[in-house]
C-alpha positions in Angstrom: 89.9 147.0 67.3 88.2 146.4 64.0 89.4 148.7 61.1 86.0 148.5 59.3 84.3 150.2 62.3 86.8 153.1 62.0 86.5 153.3 58.2 82.7 153.3 58.3 82.7 156.0 61.0 85.1 158.2 59.1 82.9 157.8 56.0 79.8 158.9 58.0 81.8 162.0 59.2 82.6 162.8 55.6 79.0 162.4 54.4 77.7 164.6 57.2 80.4 167.2 56.5 79.5 167.3 52.8 75.8 167.6 53.8 76.6 170.5 56.1 75.4 168.6 59.2 78.0 170.2 61.5 76.3 169.2 64.8 76.4 165.5 63.7 80.0 165.9 62.6 80.9 167.3 66.0 79.0 164.6 67.9 80.3 161.6 66.0 83.9 163.0 66.0 83.7 163.4 69.8 82.2 159.9 70.2 84.9 158.4 68.0 87.7 160.2 69.8 86.4 159.1 73.3 85.8 155.6 72.0 89.4 155.1 71.0 90.7 156.9 74.1 88.7 154.5 76.3 89.4 151.4 74.2 93.1 151.9 74.5 92.9 152.6 78.2 96.6 153.2 78.5 97.2 149.5 78.3 95.3 148.7 81.5 93.5 145.4 81.9 91.1 146.8 84.5 89.2 150.1 84.3 86.5 151.8 86.3 83.0 150.6 85.6 82.2 154.2 84.5 84.9 154.0 81.8 83.6 150.7 80.6 80.0 152.0 80.4 81.3 155.2 78.7 83.0 152.9 76.1 79.7 151.2 75.4 77.9 154.5 75.3 80.2 155.9 72.7 80.1 152.7 70.6 76.3 152.7 70.6 76.1 156.4 70.0 78.2 156.0 66.8 76.1 153.1 65.6 72.9 155.0 66.3 74.2 157.8 64.1 75.1 155.3 61.4 71.8 153.4 61.6 69.4 156.1 62.9 66.2 154.3 62.1 67.3 150.9 63.2 68.9 151.3 66.7 67.8 152.7 70.0 69.7 152.1 73.2 69.6 152.7 77.0 72.1 152.4 79.8 70.5 152.1 83.2 72.6 152.1 86.4 71.3 151.6 89.9 72.0 155.0 91.5 73.4 153.3 94.6 76.3 151.9 92.6 79.5 153.9 92.6 80.6 153.3 89.1 83.8 155.4 89.6 85.2 153.2 92.4 84.4 149.8 91.0 87.2 148.3 88.8 86.2 145.7 86.2 87.9 143.8 83.4 88.4 146.1 80.4 86.6 145.6 77.0 84.0 143.1 78.2 80.7 145.0 77.9 81.5 146.7 74.6 82.0 143.5 72.7 78.8 142.1 74.2 76.9 145.2 73.0 78.6 145.0 69.6 77.5 141.3 69.4 73.9 142.4 70.3 74.0 145.0 67.6 75.6 142.9 64.8 73.8 139.6 65.4 70.6 140.9 66.9 69.5 144.4 65.8 71.3 144.6 62.5 70.0 141.2 61.4 66.5 142.0 62.4 66.6 145.5 60.9 65.5 147.4 64.0 65.6 147.2 67.8 66.9 148.3 71.1 69.9 147.4 73.2 69.6 147.9 77.0 72.7 147.8 79.3 71.7 147.4 83.0 73.9 147.6 86.0 72.3 146.5 89.3 73.3 144.9 92.6 71.8 142.0 94.5 73.2 141.4 98.0 77.0 140.8 97.4 76.7 140.6 93.6 77.1 143.1 90.9 74.9 142.3 87.9 75.8 143.5 84.4 73.2 142.8 81.8 73.2 143.4 78.0 69.8 142.7 76.5 68.4 143.3 73.0 65.1 142.7 71.2 66.8 141.7 67.9 66.9 138.5 65.8 67.9 136.2 68.7 69.8 133.0 68.3 68.8 129.4 67.5 68.6 126.9 70.3 71.6 125.1 68.7 73.8 128.3 68.9 72.6 129.0 72.4 73.6 125.5 73.4 77.0 125.8 71.7 77.7 129.1 73.6 76.6 127.6 76.9 78.7 124.4 76.4 81.8 126.3 75.5 81.9 125.1 71.9 83.6 127.7 69.6 81.4 129.0 66.8 82.8 129.7 63.4 83.4 133.5 63.2 83.8 135.9 60.4 87.3 137.3 60.2 88.0 139.7 63.0 85.0 138.6 65.1 85.0 138.2 68.8 82.7 135.5 70.1 80.6 135.5 73.2 82.3 132.2 74.1 85.7 134.1 74.1 84.2 136.7 76.5 83.0 133.9 78.8 86.4 132.3 78.8 88.2 135.6 79.5 85.8 136.3 82.4 86.2 132.9 83.9 90.0 132.9 83.6 90.1 136.4 85.2 87.5 136.0 88.0 87.4 132.2 88.5 84.5 131.1 90.6 83.7 134.7 91.5 81.9 135.2 88.2 78.7 133.6 86.9 77.8 134.1 83.2 74.4 133.3 81.6 73.3 133.6 78.0 69.6 133.5 77.0 68.2 133.9 73.6 65.0 133.2 71.6 64.8 133.4 67.8 62.8 136.5 66.7 62.7 137.9 70.2 66.2 138.8 71.3 69.0 137.9 73.6 70.3 138.5 77.1 73.9 138.2 78.3 74.2 138.4 82.1 77.4 138.7 84.2 77.2 138.3 87.9 80.4 139.3 89.8 81.0 138.8 93.5 81.8 142.1 95.1 84.9 140.6 96.6 86.7 140.9 93.2 85.7 144.5 92.5 
């Protein structure tokens, strides 16, 4: 958990309260409370897919309140998928969405993040896409090859997420990262249903 996210969110709550924007104060306070409840997850390593998606939703809702003119988001789930019964590794989608915001939308100045959950035969597909700044071919290659990128203090790299997924799911997971400078990025996780 990054303290600056909490500090910035509390500052927004303060500004909204001073401006008399009570509805926004209520919304962002509720989002923040739910975000931290979900991120702590009572110490569990695996949570329901619904809880993981809710974590992403609360994170993006807070960021949209902070950057109203810059960020739009959508979470689309195949209605045939029972998100309550599927258990997945905790804190995987939210850091990917955070990466999409920080290195894509925020850098470009405006854009949209779309989180998609779909199924294909015996595979669950989790996709985080953005139309932000994108990454250079060199960075894409470093991420795909497993080379660690230099991070700002407190950062969590896509390569770290890939390593965690592979160590947890072994050959039952497939991870892809696509990006084009100026157009955006896509991070895709394919999980064999046998591990869900």
